C-alpha positions in Angstrom: 0.5 -0.3 -0.6 2.9 2.2 0.4 3.6 1.8 -3.0 0.3 3.3 -4.2 1.0 6.0 -1.7 3.7 7.4 -2.9 1.7 6.8 -6.3 -0.8 9.0 -5.5 1.7 11.6 -3.5 4.1 11.8 -6.7 0.4 12.8 -8.9 -0.4 15.5 -6.7 3.1 16.9 -6.9 3.8 16.8 -10.2 0.2 17.0 -12.1 1.4 19.8 -14.3 4.1 17.8 -16.1 4.1 15.0 -18.0 3.2 10.7 -16.7 2.9 8.3 -17.6 1.9 4.3 -16.5 5.6 3.8 -17.4 6.9 6.4 -15.2 4.2 5.6 -12.5 5.5 1.4 -12.5 8.8 2.3 -12.2 8.1 5.0 -9.5 6.1 2.4 -7.4 7.5 -1.1 -8.1 4.8 -2.6 -9.3 3.2 -4.1 -12.5 1.1 -1.7 -14.5 -1.6 -4.1 -14.3 -1.6 -4.5 -10.2 -1.0 -0.7 -10.4 -4.2 -0.1 -11.8 -5.9 -2.5 -9.9 -5.1 -1.7 -6.6 -5.0 2.6 -7.1 -8.2 1.9 -8.0 -9.3 0.0 -4.6 -7.7 2.8 -2.8 -8.6 5.6 -4.7 -11.8 5.0 -6.8 -9.8 5.9 -9.7 -7.7 4.5 -11.9 -3.8 6.6 -12.1 -4.3 8.6 -14.9 -8.2 9.2 -14.6 -7.2 10.5 -10.5 -4.2 12.5 -12.4 -6.9 14.3 -14.9 -9.4 15.0 -12.3 -6.4 16.5 -10.3 -5.4 18.7 -13.0 -8.8 20.3 -14.0 -9.5 21.1 -10.0 -6.3 23.2 -10.2 -7.5 24.2 -13.5 -10.8 25.1 -11.4 -9.0 27.2 -8.6 -6.7 28.5 -11.6 -10.1 29.8 -13.7 -11.2 31.3 -11.1 -8.5 33.7 -8.8 -5.7 34.3 -11.8 -5.7 36.3 -14.8 -5.2 33.6 -17.1 -6.9 33.0 -20.2 -8.2 29.3 -20.8 -5.4 28.2 -22.6 -2.8 29.3 -20.6 -4.8 27.4 -18.1 -4.6 24.5 -19.8 -1.0 23.9 -20.9 0.0 25.3 -17.0 -2.4 22.1 -15.6 -0.6 20.0 -17.7 -2.7 19.4 -20.5 -1.5 19.3 -23.8 -4.2 19.7 -26.1 -6.9 22.5 -25.6 -9.7 20.5 -27.1 -9.1 17.4 -24.4 -8.5 20.2 -21.5 -11.8 21.5 -22.7 -13.9 18.2 -22.8 -12.3 16.8 -19.8 -13.8 20.0 -17.9 -17.0 20.3 -19.6 -17.4 16.4 -18.7 -16.1 16.7 -14.6 -17.2 20.6 -14.0 -20.7 20.6 -16.1 -19.8 24.0 -17.9 -17.1 24.7 -20.5 -13.9 26.6 -19.4 -14.6 29.6 -20.7 -18.1 29.9 -18.8 -16.6 28.9 -15.6 -14.3 31.4 -15.9 -16.7 33.9 -16.8 -18.8 33.3 -14.0 -16.3 34.0 -11.4 -14.8 36.6 -13.2 -16.1 39.5 -11.0 -16.1 37.3 -7.7 -12.9 37.6 -6.8 -10.0 40.0 -7.6 -7.5 37.7 -9.9 -3.8 37.5 -9.2 -2.0 38.4 -11.9 -0.7 35.4 -14.1 3.2 36.8 -14.7 3.2 37.1 -11.0 2.1 32.7 -10.6 4.1 32.3 -13.3 7.2 34.3 -11.5 7.0 32.8 -8.2 7.0 29.0 -8.8 3.4 28.9 -8.3 2.6 27.4 -11.8 5.6 25.6 -13.8 6.7 27.4 -16.3 6.5 24.9 -19.8 5.9 22.0 -17.7 8.2 21.9 -15.2 7.9 21.5 -11.6 9.6 24.6 -9.5 11.5 22.5 -6.6 9.7 23.5 -3.1 6.9 25.5 -5.0 3.3 24.5 -3.9 0.0 26.2 -5.4 -2.6 27.1 -3.2 -5.4 24.8 -2.9 -8.7 25.9 -1.9 -9.7 26.7 1.6 -5.7 27.8 1.7 
């Protein structure tokens, strides 16, 4: 179970990076099929679905509070395709990223995107920034 926790923690910390099942099996030291089966039993989802959900949760934060375009948010959370991001976002949230962002556009002060990139809150070019953690909802 420790290996599965390590995989989940890795997904939570490195959500913006390109992550494959091969990376996760190397990290955990268990076979791909056992990893998927055990991860689903522990967390109710496959590792890649969990990663996708985590990216969308982070995108929701950025769309609400950061002064970034939908495309910038898409790239910042680790999606390489705006279409994939938009369809996954709509499936999980129930509306498009643009509609979600418009709904919150006047609700809160927005943090300038350049500030988020310069201070390492958002990794640049999909690379993680050592020691930087993004604030989550409720912090």
